[in-house]
N, C-alpha and C positions, 0 to 999 in steps of 0.2 A: 504494500500500500504506500501511496505517496506520503502520507502523514507519519509513517513510522520510519522513514529513511533518515539517515544522518545528513546534516546540512553543513556545508563549509561556510564559515563566516568570512566575508570579504570586507576590507576597510571601506567604510562609508555606507554599508548596507543597514537597513532598518533592524534586522535581527542582531547585528553586531552592536548597534546602539543600545538596544534593550538589554542585552547580556552584560555589557560593560557598565551601564548606568543603573541597572537593577530597578528600573521604573517602567510602568506601562507606557505604551506609546499609541496614540490614536492616529489613524490614517483615514481621511475622508473618502477616498476612492482607491482601493487597492489595485484595480484594473489599470489605472493610469499612473501609478507610482513607479518612477524609474529606479528608485533605490531598492526595489524588491523584485529583482529580475526573475528569479525562479518561481515566485508566487504569482506573477502576472498571468501566466497561462492558467493556473488553477483558478484564479479569480474570474477570468473570462469564461472558463468552462462552467463554473457554478454561479456566475453572475453575482459575485461578492463585491460589494462596494464599501460600506462603512465597516471599519475594522479596528479592533484593539488587539495589540500584541503585548502580552504580559509575561514576565519571567516567573518560573517556578523556582524558588530558592530556599535554601536552608543554611543558616549561619553564614550569610554573605557568599554563598557558593551557588551558582546557577546550575540547576539540575535539568532544566528544559524550558520550553516556551509554550504558551497557550495562545492560540489565535482564535479570537471570537469575531465572527463576521456576520454581516447583515446584507440583504439585497437592497436595502435603502441607502441613499447617499448620506454621508455624515458619519461621525464615529461615536455619537451618543446613543449607544445601544440600550 
């Protein structure tokens, strides 16, 4: 499955920003976001627009990420 694969963090990507800062990040339209290259295809396939990406962390160590998406524009889910 696409959601269970390992993802490489590239400098400047949204996922890298969430992992380093350890804070959730809102994206108004994931389909048009250029800093989320691998996720644009998934967003177009499932019509995901409003998105929040949040880290799963324990004791300041990032264990994974959660991506919450909506088919409506804006990131206030």
